[in-house]
C-alpha positions in Angstrom: 21.7 13.2 29.0 21.3 14.4 25.4 21.3 10.8 24.0 18.4 9.9 26.2 16.5 13.1 25.2 17.1 12.3 21.4 16.1 8.5 21.9 12.9 9.7 23.6 12.2 12.0 20.7 12.4 9.0 18.3 10.2 6.9 20.7 7.7 9.6 20.6 7.9 10.1 16.8 7.5 6.4 15.9 3.9 5.9 17.5 2.7 9.0 16.3 3.8 8.1 12.7 2.2 4.7 12.9 -1.0 6.1 14.3 -1.0 8.6 11.3 -0.4 5.9 8.8 -3.4 3.8 10.4 -5.7 7.0 10.4 -4.9 7.6 6.7 -5.6 3.9 5.7 -8.8 4.0 7.8 -10.1 7.2 6.3 -9.3 6.1 2.8 -11.1 2.8 3.3 -14.1 4.5 4.9 -14.3 6.9 2.1 -14.5 3.9 -0.5 -16.9 2.2 1.8 -19.2 5.3 1.8 -18.9 5.5 -2.0 -19.9 1.8 -2.4 -22.9 2.4 -0.1 -24.0 5.4 -2.2 -23.5 3.4 -5.5 -25.7 0.6 -4.0 -28.5 3.0 -2.9 -28.4 4.9 -6.2 -28.5 1.4 -8.0 -31.6 0.2 -6.0 -33.3 3.6 -6.4 -33.0 3.4 -10.3 
C-alpha cells in the first residue's frame, strides 16, 4: 500500500513539473513577443 501511495505521488508530481516548465517557456516567449511588438510600434512611430 505504501509503495502505491509513493508511486502515485511521483505520478502526480511529474505532470505538474511538465506543466510548470511549459508555462515558464510560454511566459518567457510571450514576453519576448510583446517586446518585439513594442519595438516594432516604436520604430514605426519614429
